[in-house]
N, C-alpha and C positions, 0 to 999 in steps of 0.2 A: 423553389421554395419545396420542400418536404414534408409530405402529408403524416401527421400522426395517427398511428392505428393501434386498435385494440383487438385481440381476436379475445372470443368467446367460444368456448366449445368444453362437453363434460367427455369428450373421448381423448385422451393424450394424443395418442398417434395421430388423432387431427390435425390437432395445435401440432404436433412434429413436423407435416408436412406443411399447413401453412407458411411456419416461423422459417422452413426452407426456401420456399416462396420468395416471401417476403426480404431473406436476407441479399436476392438476385435483383432490389429493385432498388436504384438509387432514390428515388421519390419519395419511398416511403419508410418508415420510422417507426418500429414497433416498441411502445412501451408500455403494453403489458399483458399478458394473459391471465385469463379468468375460467374457471371450472363450471360456472352456472350465473344465471343473469343476476342473484343477488350480490356478488360480489363484483360483477361490473355496475352494478348501478352505485357502490359505493364509490368503486375506483374513480366514475366517472366525477363523483361530487369532488374528489381531489385533483384529479388530473383529467381536464376538457382533452378530449382528441376529436381529428377529423373526421376519421371513417372505424367502424364497428364491420369486423370479420365476424359474423355470428348465426351458430348452429341456432336453429327453432325447437327440436327436442328433446329439452333439455328438463330435469328433475325440479320440481316444486314450481317453476313461471317458462313456460316455452318464451322464445325470441320475441316471438310476435306480440304477446301479452307485455314483457318487458317495453319492447317501442313505446306502445300505446302508455306507458307509464311518464313517459320522458317528454316534458313540455317543450325543449328544443333540440330533439334529438341532432346524433351526427347523421352523417351519409351510412348506410349502410348497404353491404353487400351481404347474403345470406348464404350459410353454406349448410347444405342438408341433406342427409338420403334420404328424403320424403317430399317427394314431387306434387303431395295432397295441400300441401302450404301453397302453392305458387302464385294463386290469383290471390291469397290472402299478403303476401308478398308486394304482391303488384301494388296492391290499393296503400299499401304505406310508404309507397315511393322508394322502393327500394331501387339503388343501382343496377342490382343485376341478383342472380337468384342462381348459383351453384350446386348444381345437384353431386353428390359423392359418388363413388369418387370423380377427381376432376383434374385434367392435366393441367402440366403449368400453362400451355397455348391457350387453353378455356380459362384460366386464373387472371392471365396475362390482356385478355379480352375485357374482362371485367374491370382490372384497374385501367384500360385505358378509355373507359367511358369516364370513370371520375376527372379527368383533364380535359375531353373532348368535350363535356358538356352535354354528350349523349346518352343522356340516362335511359336508356329503353330495354328494360328486361325482357330475356327471349327464353321459354322455356326452353331448358335443356331437356326432355323429352322432342323437341323439334331440333333435332340435329341432320347435317348434310343435308341434302336438298330439299327437306320440307321446311328447314330454319328458311330458308330464302323464299319461300310458298306465302308466308303470313308474318303480320308484325301484329301485335297488340300497341291500341291507345287507349287513351284514358277519354271516357266518353261518358257524361253525367255520372260520375263516383263509380264508375265500372271500367273492366277491359273491355275491351270490344277488339275481336278479332277481325282481321283484313284479309282478304285473300289478296297478294298482288296481282293476280290474273284479273280481279273483278275492277281494279283501280282505272277510272279514266284520266283524271287530272284532279292535280291538285292547286289550291288558290289561296295565297297569302293573303288573311285579313288581320296585319299589325303581328299582334302577341299569339294570335290565332290561325290555324290553318283549317280549310274548307275541304273536306276529302270527295270527290265527288266518284262512285261506285257505280257499276252497270246493274241498273234494276234497284237499288236503293236510294233510300233519302241518304241528303249529303249529311257526314259527320263533320261537326263541329269539335275541334283539338287545341288543347290550349297547348302548341306548341309551335314555335317559328318555322317556314318553311325550309330553313336553312338544315336546322337540323334534321328534319324528315329528308330533306333531300341526302346527309350524308348516309340514312337508314335504307336508301333505296339500291337496288344494284344498277349500275352505270349501263348496263347495255341493255335495260328495261326502261330506264326511264330517261329523260331528259328534262332539263330546264333550260327554258325557252325566252325567258322574264323575270324581273326578279321577283314579281307577283306568282308565276306560272310554274309548273311542272307536267311534262303531257307522259301518257303511257306510252314507249313506242310503237308497240302493237295495235292502238286504237286511233291511230293517226289515219287519216281517208284521204285528205288531201293537204299540201300547204303551198304556201307561195314565199316571195320575200319577207311578207308581212304578217301573215298570220298562219296558221294552224287548223285545218278542219277535223273533228270530231263527231263524224255524224253532223245534226245541224249546228253543232257549237263551234263559234271560231273563237280564237283565240289568239290575241298578237303575240308577234315575237318582237322582244326586245331589240334594238340595236348594237347593244353589248354580247347578244347571244346568237346574233345570225351566223356565226361560223360553226353553231351547231348544225347548220340548213346540211353540212357537209356530209354529215354523219347517216342522213337518211338519205343523201342523194347518191351516195356508195353503200347502201346498205348497213349502215350503222359499223362500216368499218373501217 
């Protein structure tokens, strides 16, 4: 199924690049191009869309302000040259936040989140190794930075997940554990139960039935016992 897309940007070169990128995507259909938020507001009244590729710093009305005026906004991927709006973009539940100039590969990663259900924006300021070192999670109406090296284990609580970190209070995140699993590097974290993911470097001992992280014993599900081979062979 194709997703209908609307581009909103006051810079013609940026619109041209985005249009070119979209031409390469079979699952995205470009239905309109607008030079500002007011044009987009009128367009949405006449032609509802699935996805907005939205600039932020535009005349008369910022992209973030525009989203707040919509009762049922479509999914949003912000495209901007200003990293200062990243936190605000996350608070508006953006799928991603692309910092100009961005490559087709970076654009493709954002688009993949539309279909994978993994709407976890990552600041473009954190690229390369830094991007793998932390994630942002929504906790009590704010985005909280979590260093991967500090995570001990993650526990599923139905639609929520509890992230246990070294020396900190547990974080309650409204995100299923399956979504968090997709965000974590497989060489550093292990799913050992339908309700638990553990940090490999925090494991202090294990048996066929459970894993110990310090004084905490975490059960190993029958369907996940094959994961022990990764531990026995140094995760290789």
